[in-house]
C-alpha positions in Angstrom: -13.1 101.0 -8.7 -13.7 102.6 -5.8 -11.0 104.1 -4.0 -10.4 104.3 -0.2 -9.9 107.9 -0.4 -13.3 107.9 -1.7 -15.4 106.5 1.6 -12.7 108.5 3.6 -15.4 111.0 6.5 -15.8 114.3 5.9 -13.1 116.5 7.4 -15.0 118.1 11.5 -16.9 115.2 11.6 -14.7 113.6 14.7 -14.0 117.3 15.6 -17.9 117.9 16.0 -18.3 114.6 18.1 -15.9 115.7 20.2 -17.2 118.8 20.7 -21.0 116.9 21.4 -19.1 114.6 24.1 -17.4 117.8 26.0 -20.7 119.3 25.8 -22.4 116.4 27.8 -19.1 116.2 30.5 -19.5 120.1 31.1 -23.6 119.5 31.7 -23.2 116.2 34.0 -20.0 118.2 35.9 -22.6 121.4 36.4 -25.1 119.1 37.6 -22.8 117.5 40.1 -21.7 121.2 41.3 -25.2 122.3 41.5 -26.4 119.1 43.8 -23.2 119.5 46.0 -24.2 122.8 46.6 -27.6 122.3 47.2 -26.7 119.7 49.9 -24.3 121.8 51.0 -26.8 124.4 51.6 -29.1 122.4 53.0 -26.3 121.2 55.5 -25.7 124.4 56.6 -29.6 125.5 57.0 -29.5 123.0 59.2 -27.0 123.2 61.6 -27.9 127.2 62.2 -31.5 125.9 63.2 -29.9 122.9 65.6 -27.9 125.9 66.9 -30.7 128.4 66.5 -32.5 125.5 68.8 -30.5 124.8 71.2 -29.7 128.6 72.1 -33.6 128.9 72.6 -33.6 125.8 75.0 -30.7 127.1 76.8 -32.9 130.3 76.9 -35.8 128.7 77.9 -33.6 126.8 81.1 -32.7 130.1 82.1 -35.7 132.0 82.2 -37.0 128.3 84.3 -34.2 128.8 86.7 -35.1 132.6 87.1 -38.3 131.7 87.9 -37.3 129.5 90.5 -35.3 132.2 92.4 -38.3 134.9 92.2 -40.8 132.4 93.8 -37.9 131.6 96.2 -37.1 135.4 96.9 -40.7 136.1 97.3 -41.3 133.0 99.7 -38.4 134.2 101.7 -39.7 138.0 101.6 -36.9 139.2 100.2 -37.0 142.5 98.5 -36.7 142.6 94.8 -38.3 144.9 92.5 -41.2 143.3 89.6 -42.5 146.1 87.9 -45.5 143.8 86.4 -45.8 142.2 90.3 -48.6 144.3 92.0 -49.6 141.5 94.9 -45.6 141.1 95.3 -46.4 141.4 99.0 -48.3 138.6 99.3 -47.8 135.5 97.2 -50.7 133.4 97.1 -49.9 129.5 97.0 -50.5 127.8 94.3 -51.3 130.7 92.0 -49.0 131.2 89.0 -48.0 134.4 88.5 -46.6 135.4 84.5 -43.7 137.9 84.8 -41.9 138.7 81.2 -38.0 138.7 81.0 -35.8 139.3 78.4 -36.0 137.2 75.9 -39.4 135.2 77.1 -41.5 134.7 79.7 -41.5 132.7 82.9 -44.7 131.4 84.9 -44.0 130.4 88.6 -46.2 129.2 91.6 -45.1 128.3 95.3 -47.1 125.8 97.0 -46.8 124.5 100.5 -46.5 120.8 101.1 -49.5 120.9 103.3 -52.0 121.1 100.0 -51.0 117.4 99.0 -51.8 113.9 99.7 -49.4 112.2 101.8 -48.4 109.0 100.4 -47.0 108.0 104.3 -49.9 109.6 106.4 -53.1 110.0 104.5 -56.2 109.0 104.8 -57.0 106.0 102.1 -60.7 107.4 101.5 -58.7 110.6 100.5 -56.4 108.6 98.1 -59.5 107.0 96.6 -61.5 109.9 96.2 -58.9 111.5 93.9 -58.0 108.5 92.3 -62.0 108.3 91.2 -61.4 112.1 90.5 -59.1 110.6 88.4 -61.7 108.2 86.5 -60.4 105.2 88.1 -63.4 102.7 89.2 -63.6 101.6 92.7 -61.9 98.7 92.1 -59.3 99.7 90.0 -58.7 102.5 93.1 -58.7 99.6 95.5 -56.1 98.1 93.7 -54.1 100.9 94.2 -54.6 101.7 97.6 -54.2 98.3 98.6 -51.0 98.0 96.5 -49.8 101.5 98.4 -50.4 99.5 101.8 -48.1 96.9 100.7 -45.7 98.7 99.4 -44.8 100.3 103.0 -45.5 97.8 105.1 -41.8 95.6 105.8 -43.4 92.7 105.5 -44.7 89.9 102.5 -48.5 89.4 103.6 -50.3 89.7 100.7 -53.4 92.4 101.2 -56.6 91.4 99.0 -55.8 93.6 95.8 -52.2 94.1 96.6 -49.2 93.3 95.7 -45.7 92.4 96.8 -42.2 91.6 95.3 -43.3 88.2 93.2 -45.6 90.6 91.7 -43.4 93.5 90.5 -40.5 90.8 89.7 -42.4 89.3 86.7 -43.3 92.8 85.0 -41.6 93.9 82.3 -39.2 96.5 83.5 -39.1 94.6 87.3 -38.7 96.5 90.3 -38.3 95.6 93.8 -41.0 97.1 96.3 -39.5 99.6 99.3 -41.2 97.8 102.2 -41.0 100.9 103.8 -41.9 104.7 104.0 -42.0 106.2 100.9 -39.2 108.6 100.3 -40.4 110.3 97.0 -44.0 110.7 95.5 -43.0 109.5 92.1 -43.0 106.1 93.5 -46.5 106.2 93.0 -46.5 105.3 89.6 -44.5 102.3 90.5 -47.5 101.0 92.5 -49.6 98.0 90.9 -52.8 99.5 89.2 -51.2 103.3 89.1 -49.7 102.6 85.6 -53.6 103.5 84.2 -52.4 106.6 85.4 -49.3 107.3 84.4 -48.4 110.6 82.0 -51.3 112.3 83.0 -50.2 114.2 86.0 -46.6 115.0 87.7 -46.5 113.0 91.1 -44.8 116.0 92.8 -48.2 117.8 92.0 -50.6 115.7 93.6 -48.1 113.8 96.5 -46.1 114.4 99.2 -44.1 113.2 101.9 -44.2 116.3 104.1 -47.5 116.9 105.1 -47.9 115.5 108.6 -51.0 117.2 109.4 -54.0 115.3 108.6 -55.8 115.5 105.3 -55.0 118.5 102.6 -54.8 122.3 103.5 -57.4 124.3 101.2 -54.8 127.7 101.0 -52.2 125.8 99.5 -53.7 123.8 96.7 -51.4 123.1 93.5 -53.4 123.9 90.3 -53.6 119.7 90.3 -54.9 119.5 93.8 -57.4 122.6 93.3 -58.9 120.8 90.4 -59.5 117.6 92.4 -60.8 119.8 95.3 -63.4 121.5 92.9 -63.8 118.5 91.0 -62.3 119.7 88.1 -65.4 123.0 87.3 -63.3 126.0 85.8 -65.7 128.0 87.3 -65.0 126.9 91.1 -61.1 127.7 90.4 -61.6 131.1 88.7 -64.0 131.9 92.2 -61.0 130.1 94.2 -58.2 132.2 93.0 -60.9 135.3 93.2 -61.1 134.4 97.0 -57.4 134.1 97.9 -56.6 137.1 96.1 -58.9 138.9 99.0 -58.7 137.1 101.9 -55.2 135.8 103.4 -56.6 132.3 104.5 -59.9 130.7 103.4 -61.9 129.1 106.3 -65.1 126.2 106.0 -68.2 128.7 105.2 -66.0 130.0 102.3 -64.7 126.9 101.0 -68.3 125.5 101.2 -69.4 127.9 99.2 -66.5 128.0 96.6 -66.7 124.2 95.7 -70.5 123.7 96.2 -72.5 121.7 99.1 -72.2 118.3 97.3 -68.3 118.1 97.2 -67.9 120.2 100.2 -69.3 116.7 101.8 -67.2 114.3 100.5 -64.3 116.3 101.6 -65.2 117.6 104.5 -63.5 115.3 106.9 -59.9 116.1 105.1 -60.0 119.4 105.0 -57.7 122.0 106.7 -57.9 125.6 106.5 -55.0 126.7 108.0 -52.8 130.0 106.5 -50.5 127.9 103.9 -47.5 128.2 105.9 -47.8 125.2 107.9 -45.2 123.4 106.6 -41.4 124.4 105.9 -41.5 122.8 102.7 -42.6 124.0 99.4 -43.0 122.6 96.0 -41.7 125.4 93.2 -42.8 124.7 90.0 -41.3 127.7 86.9 -42.1 127.2 83.5 -39.5 129.5 81.2 -40.3 130.0 77.6 -38.2 131.6 75.1 -39.7 133.9 72.1 -37.8 134.2 68.8 -38.4 137.5 67.1 -39.6 136.9 63.0 -40.4 140.2 61.5 -44.1 141.6 62.5 -44.4 138.8 64.5 -43.0 137.1 67.7 -42.7 133.3 67.8 -42.9 130.8 70.7 -39.7 128.8 71.2 -39.0 125.9 72.9 -40.2 125.6 76.7 -38.5 124.0 79.7 -40.4 123.0 83.5 -37.9 123.0 86.8 -40.2 121.8 89.7 -38.1 122.0 93.3 -38.8 120.7 95.9 -37.3 123.7 98.6 -36.7 123.4 102.6 -37.2 127.0 104.1 -34.6 127.6 106.9 -34.8 130.3 109.5 -31.2 131.7 107.5 -31.7 130.2 104.3 -33.1 127.5 102.2 -32.2 123.9 101.3 -33.2 122.4 98.0 -34.1 118.6 98.1 -34.8 117.4 95.1 -35.0 119.2 91.1 -36.5 118.0 88.2 -35.8 119.5 84.4 -38.1 118.7 81.2 -38.9 120.6 78.2 -42.2 121.0 76.2 
């Protein structure tokens, strides 16, 4: 007969099991601590990146505002020291200047409103040419032109391809037409048919409500309007800028030579050749781009563009609108 003591497990068996269990607990604690530490490190890095991005965006905003004020001072003929601006004595309307500043770079231009299409006064044929330049068909352009006239007139009589309140109220985002004088160029994209061009160009670069003269002034074209006038030809754009650097104002003969005989024939009835200050209203566009230092290289940070409509007064200026967008 075997005694109970003979079935007793060897001494140290339970002790070895306890050691193995303790080791397992230690490993699990270390893994959990490592995971928490890595998560904390990721959170810290994310917070640092968010803070750095916010700082760079703020810097871009400051640079854009600085560019606006440089352009404004130049328009008002204020003495200001700009070492990198050899043509400070004469600011060419619509020409984009680049100015390095502390922490980044700013690009800016100013253009008189006389170089844009007035949505309240311009000839519909000029608008049709612009829409055709933007790749709308003749039928699509006709819809936009009729819708524009319906938008402005005080009645609810529908033109052939136009639109009145009944049309706009059944849209996914319904709105009511003004039935009066347009007050903001961005209203263009609310017109029936104009949604095809939404996002392809800033309305304030092409349209205005402050061009009282007939047609557009060749000597005060924004980049978008210059692209329209030369038919998108990059070589002619460069020729235009070179001529504007040399001459105070272009005349009909110069314009014909720059944009070509065919294009000039299309646009001639709508072109004017004033010096570029026929209106007291100017659009100033300034883009600030922050620059982050990264070792031996520099990295472009976020940018911000300011677009402002300014009225120049005898003893100062008045900001009529101010828009900001990040890029």
